[in-house]
C-alpha positions in Angstrom: 4.6 -18.3 7.7 6.4 -15.6 9.6 6.0 -14.7 13.3 6.3 -11.1 14.2 6.6 -9.3 17.5 5.8 -5.6 17.6 7.5 -3.6 20.3 6.7 -0.1 21.5 3.3 0.0 19.9 1.4 3.1 20.9 -1.2 2.2 23.5 -4.0 3.9 21.6 -3.2 1.8 18.5 -3.3 -1.4 20.5 -6.6 -0.4 22.2 -8.1 0.5 18.9 -7.1 -2.9 17.4 -8.5 -4.7 20.5 -11.8 -2.8 20.3 -12.1 -3.5 16.6 -11.4 -7.2 17.1 -14.0 -7.3 19.9 -16.6 -5.7 17.7 -15.9 -8.3 14.9 -15.8 -11.2 17.3 -12.2 -12.2 16.3 -9.0 -12.4 18.2 -6.6 -9.5 18.4 -4.1 -11.6 16.4 -6.6 -12.2 13.6 -7.5 -8.5 13.5 -3.8 -7.5 13.2 -3.3 -10.1 10.4 -6.3 -8.8 8.5 -5.2 -5.1 9.0 -1.7 -5.7 7.8 -2.8 -7.8 4.8 -5.3 -5.1 3.8 -2.7 -2.4 4.0 -0.2 -4.3 1.9 -2.9 -5.1 -0.7 -4.0 -1.5 -0.9 -0.5 -0.3 -1.6 0.0 -3.0 -4.2 -3.2 -2.2 -5.9 -2.3 1.6 -6.0 1.1 0.8 -7.4 -0.4 -1.5 -10.1 -2.9 1.2 -11.0 -0.1 3.9 -11.4 2.0 1.4 -13.4 -0.9 0.7 -15.7 -1.4 4.4 -16.3 2.2 4.9 -17.1 2.3 1.9 -19.5 -0.8 3.3 -21.2 0.8 6.8 -21.6 4.1 5.3 -22.8 2.3 2.9 -25.2 0.7 5.9 -26.9 4.2 7.3 -27.4 5.9 4.2 -28.6 9.4 4.7 -29.9 10.1 7.8 -27.7 13.0 8.1 -25.4 12.0 7.1 -21.9 14.5 9.5 -20.3 12.5 12.5 -21.8 9.2 11.0 -20.5 10.7 10.5 -17.0 12.0 14.1 -16.9 8.6 15.4 -18.0 6.8 13.5 -15.3 9.4 14.7 -12.7 9.1 18.3 -13.8 5.3 18.1 -13.8 5.3 17.0 -10.1 7.6 19.8 -9.1 
């Protein structure tokens, strides 16, 4: 397992984490661990959801040139 030291953390963030840990009855360290893990998992889940949607869209267009599909997606987003 890794050890981390966070420097120059905004005081309001630290106080919010301490308060949240107190309300849950856990240590500040445990609250930080839980918060970081949840953040990483949320991003991973969102990525997998987007990747699944792209796979589904491409699967329906099997045999097409992916370059064209990428350009269409890019153009659609502006």
